[in-house]
N, C-alpha and C positions, 0 to 999 in steps of 0.2 A: 460611524465606523473609521477606524484609523489604520495607518500603515506602520509596520514595525520598522524600527531603526536601531542600528547598533554601530559603535564606531569602528569596529573592524571585523574582519571574518574570523570568528572563533571556532568554527566547525572542526578544523583538524585537532584542536586541543580538547573539544568536547568529546569527539570520538575516541581519543586516546584514554582521557579521563574515565569514560563510561566502560570502555572495553576492559580496562584494568580492574575496575570494580566487579564487572561481571565474571572475570576469570580468577579473581582472588579466591584461594581454596579456603572454605569454612570448614574447619575441623568437626564442628558439631553437626554439619550437614553432610560430611564425608564427601565434599567436593565443591566446585564453584556453583554459582547461580545459573550461568549459562550452561545449557545442555548441548552436547556435541552433535554435530551434523554426521550423517553416515558417510558422506564423501570428504568433507572439509574439516572434520574433527572440531577444533576450537579455533579455526582461522576466520575470525569474525568479519574480516574484510571481504569474504567471499559470500556470505549468506546472513540473513536476519535470523538470529538464534531464537529458539525456543528457550524458556526459562523456568526454573523451579516455581511451582504454584501457578503456572499459566492456567490451569483448570479454574482456579479460583477467579482470575481476571475474566475468563470466558463467561463464567456464570454471572458475574456481575454485568458483563456486556449485554448478554441476552435478556437481562431483566429491565434494560433500558427501554423507555417508551418509544425511542426512535427505532430500535431494533423491532420491538413487538408489533409496530404498526407497518413495518417495511414488507414490501412484497418481492421487490427485485433488489438484490444487494450485490455490490462488487466487493470481492475479498482478495487480497493479494496472495500470491503463492509463496508466503513465508512459513517458516517452520512454526512460528509462534501462532499462526491462525489456523492450523490443521484441525483442532478440536471445533473451533467455530464453524469451519466449513462442514463438518459433520453435523453440528446443530442446525445449520441452514437446511441441509438435506432432510433431517428427520422433522423439521418444523414447516416443511413444504414451501420454503423460499425458493424463488428463482435466483440462481447464483451464477455470477459471472466471474471468471478468473483468467488473467492473461497467461499465456504459455511463457516458457523461459526466454527472456529477452524480448518478449512480444514478437518474436521472429514469426511464429504461426498464428498470430492473432490471439484469439481468446477462445474459451470453451463455455458453453451454458449448460449448467446441470440443473435438472429438475427432479422432484421426487419420483416422478413416473418412470424416469430413465434408470433408476437405481434398484436392483432387485432387493427384496427383503433380506436383511442379514448382511448386506454388502455396504451398508452406510459408512462404516470406519474406513474400509478400503477406498470407497468412492471419494473420500475426503482427501486422500493423498494426492500427490501430483500425478502419479501414474493412474490412479483411479479416476481422477477428474477427467484425464483425457480418454480414458477408456470409455466411460459412461456419458460424457458430456457431448453435446452437439457443437462442432466447430464453427466458430464465427471469424472466418479469415479475412473479411472485407469490411470497410465501414458501411457498406449497405447492410450487411448482416447485423452490425451493431445497431443500426437505426431500426431495422426490423424487430430486434429484441426489445426495444423500448427503453424509456428513460429509467434511471437508477433512483432508488429511494435513499440509499446511503452508500458510503464507501468505507471500507475497513482496511487498515494497513498495520503491519509491524513496523519497528524502526530500531535503530541502534540507540538513539536518544531523541527525546522530545522536550522542548522548552515549555515550562508551566506558565511563563510570561506571555508568550505569544502563540503557542501551538506549533512553532516551527519544528520541522523534522530533520535529524540528520541520520541518513541511511548509510549505505556503503560508499556512497559518493557518485554513484552512476546516474542517479536521477530517474530511476524507473517510475516511481509512483507519481513524480511531478509530471512526467510524459503522459501517464495514464489519465491524470486529472485533466490535463490538456486536451487530450483526444476526445474524451467524453463530453467536456465542456464545449469543445469547438462544434460538436454535432448537436448541441442543445439538449443532450441526454442527462446533464447535470446543471445545476445553476449555482450561483455564488453562495446560495443558502443550503445547498445540499449538505447534510452532515457528514463530517469526516472523523472517523473514529480510530484513534491509535491504541493498540493493545500492547503494553509494555510491562516490564517489572518496575517496581518503585525506584530501584537503583538507575533506572534509564530516564527518569524524570529529573531535569536540571531546573533550578530556580531561574536562572538568568536568561535574558534574551540573547541571541546571537544573530548575526547579519544574515539575511536571506537574499538570495537571487530573485529577480522580478518574477520568475516562473515557479518559485516555491509555494507549494500549497501548505496552508495552516491546518492542523488539527483542530477540530472544534471541541472534541471530547477526548479525554485521555483516560483510559481504564487500566488499572493495575490490580494485582491480588488483593490490595487493601483498600482501594478508594476509586471513586469516580471524580474527575476533575473537569468542569466545564470552563473552557478557556474564553476569555473576553474576545468578542468578535473582531477579527481583522479583515481587511479588504483581501479577498481571494483573486488571484490571477484568474483571467478568463480566456479560455481557448489556447491556441498555440500562438505564442509571442513571436512570430516569424522575424521581426525586425531585431530580436535579441539574439537570434542564431547567427553568430558572425564568425566564429572560429572554425577552421578546417576540422578540428577534432569533434566539435558539435555536430557538424554537417555529416561527417562520416558515420557517427553514432546513430543519428536519427535516420539516415538513409538506410540503415539496416532494418528498420522498422516498417514493414509494408503499409500499415495504417498511415504513417507520416508521408510517405510518398503519394499515397492516394489523396491525402488531405491537401498536400502542396498543389497537387495537379488540379484539384477542384477549386482550390482558392486563387491560383494564378493562371489557369488554363494552359499549363505547359508542364512537361515532365520534370522531375526533380533534377537539378543541374548536376552535370557530371563533374567529377573531380572533388 
């Protein structure tokens, strides 16, 4: 296993390049590849967009052996993963999704909690919270059990090392760290990214120590199995040094609980 290296941080340029490609109007398709959000329209710095032909990517994903043998899956609350969440319900997977900003923890949705005919609505963010069982504490996550795989959307993914560029907030990296710190994932847990082909970039870009690698990238036209790189494990407390990082993480109840468990004292004020 190796560690990814890049001479400089290229993420801002990658985000700009991919955003432009996603929003370019294609006359033959009567619009851009990126699909608008009901609140943020095409402001891609506010959400992970769904994209044209995402259904084809979803069908490729559910055909993967990693998905078919999985019982308990984590799926991010991205626009591009909504159809996959519906598949999870219909296929009797146990599915965990974080709430907005991880502020209210997570929800667990199982087939028995969703009335027949409500599967599509239950896969929406509102429906997940209506039908799901809340998991507000790390004890609730532990009781729910280990994950068999994690799925996320992205703004861009590197084919070279599976590094992900999202909106820049780091939500998925925090989620990977939380579940890993509880022993509910391992460095070998499959991490699948679902994106459009335009969102896959060939080059490596620099990653922070806490950045998680995608191990499989699924697009409407292909499945890319990425060479294995060393995954971060758990919360890298010694890397959380800036006041901005501390304020952001302090807003996540799971993080405050994990800090107290690790160090035997409350999250530091300020």
